[in-house]
N, C-alpha and C positions, 0 to 999 in steps of 0.2 A: 877715601875708600880704596880698596885694593885693586880696582879695575882702572886701567889707564884710559885717559880721555882720548878722544879722536884727535889725531895729529901728534900725540905724544908718543915717545918711544919708551918702552920699559927697559929698565937696566938689566933685568935678568929674565931671559926668555923662559917660558914654562917648559919643563923637561917633557919630552915626548918619549913614549915607549914605542919602539919599533914593533909593528904587528908581525907576528909570525905567520908566515904563509905556509899553510899546511894543505896538502892535498889529502882530502879525506877519502880514504878508501873505505867503503862501507864493508865492514867485516861481515855484516849480515847478508850481503849479496853474494855469498859464495855459491857454488854450484848447487848444493842441496837446497839452499834457501830459494834460489831462483826457480828450481823445480817445484818447490812448494807453492811459490807465488803463481807460477804458471798453472799449477793444478787448481788453485783457488779461482783464478780467472776462468778456467775451463768449467769449473762448477757453476760459476755465475752465468756463463754463456749457456751451459746446458740447462740451467734452471729457467732462463729466459726462453729457450727453445721449448722446454716442457710446458711453460705457460702458454706459449703460442700454439703448440700442438693441442693443449687442453681446450683453448678457445675454439680452435677449428673443429675439434671433436664435439664440443658442446653445440656449435652452430649446426653441424651435420645432424646431431640428435634432434634438435629443434625442428629442422626441416623434415626429417623423417617422421617425426610425430605429427606434424601438420599434414603431410601426405597421407599418413595412416588414417587420421581423422576424416580427411576428405574422402578417401576410399570407403570408409565405413558409412559415411553419409550417403554416398552414391549407391552403395549396396542396400541400405535401408530404403532408399527411394525406389530402386529396382524391385525390391521385395514388395513394397506397397503397390507398385504398378502390376506386378504379377498377381498379387492378391485380388486387386480390383478386376483384373481380366478374368481371373478364376471365378469370381462371384458373378460378374455381369456378362462375361463372355466378350470376345473381341468382335466389335461391330464396325462395319464400314460406315463412312460418312455418307449420308443420303441427302442428295440435293432435291429440294422440293420447290416447285414453282408455284407461286401464288396466282390468283386470278389476275389476268392481264389488265382488266379494266380498273383495278385498284392501284396498280403500279405506275409510276411516272417513267416515261421513256425519255431520258435526256435531262439536260439542265435548262431551266427556264429563268427568265429575267423579268423584273418589274421596274418601271420608272414612274415616279409620281408626276413628273412634268408632262409626259406624253400620255399617261393614262393607259387604259385598256387592260386586257387580261394578261397574265403571265405569258411570255412568248419566248421562242428560241432566239438565239443570238442574231441570226440573219434578219428575222422579222423585227426584232427590237432595233437593230441598226437602221432599217428602213424607216421605222416610226420616228426615230430621233432625227434622221435626215429630213423627213417631211416636216417635222415640227420646226427645225431650224430654218428651212426655206420659207415656211409660213411666217416666221418671225422677221425674216429679211424683207418680205413684202410689206409688213406692217410698220416696221421701224426703218428709218433712213440712216441710222448710225452704223458704225463699223463693227459693233459688238457681234451681231449675228454672223457677219462675214468672217470674222476671226474665229468664232466658234465652229463654223462650217469647215474652215481650213483645218483646224486642229482635230475636229471630231471625225470627219468623214474621210480622212486620209490616214492610212495605217503606218507605213514605215516612217518612224520619227525623223530619220536623217533626211528623208525627202521633204517632210513638212518643214524642217528647219531651212532647207535649201529654198523652198518656196517662199517662206517668210523673208529670207534675206533678199531674194530677187525682187519681191514686191516692195521691200523697204528701199531698194536702190531706185526702182521706178518712181516711187513717191518722192524721194530726195531729189531726183532729176527734175521732176515736174515742179517741185517747190523752188528749187534753185534756178531753173531755167524756164520761166513761164512762157 
């Protein structure tokens, strides 16, 4: 074959042509052609600016159209209000009180466990308290006592403090008889 093997040296080296190094000066990049290129770039830039300006103008037009439609709607509503006032006249609100024996005065509560008629909050609290104390007398467990502690005492943080204190007392009694 004509190719030398690895490790062999060839008798005649292949002739190489020296590469000519040329500095290419673009003849097309003369002053007038540079101006033409700059003008083309300016046209592209101005076209982009025109597109952006067109988009802004379009958005403004859309916003103006929405505002115009809203104003028209409001004017139609005001015209309808004026029309109804013209037909029916402008009347003031009149407060009428019904018979007092038919109206309920306040909020009333009902509890199936304690029974009785609907009652105000204070009366219902007293009924529940009486019911729980009656349960305490009949039952010897801790359930009614716990219910009394939680139901008859209002600030929750004080109830929690009370339960913690009672728990410590009971733990001390159990641990140190």
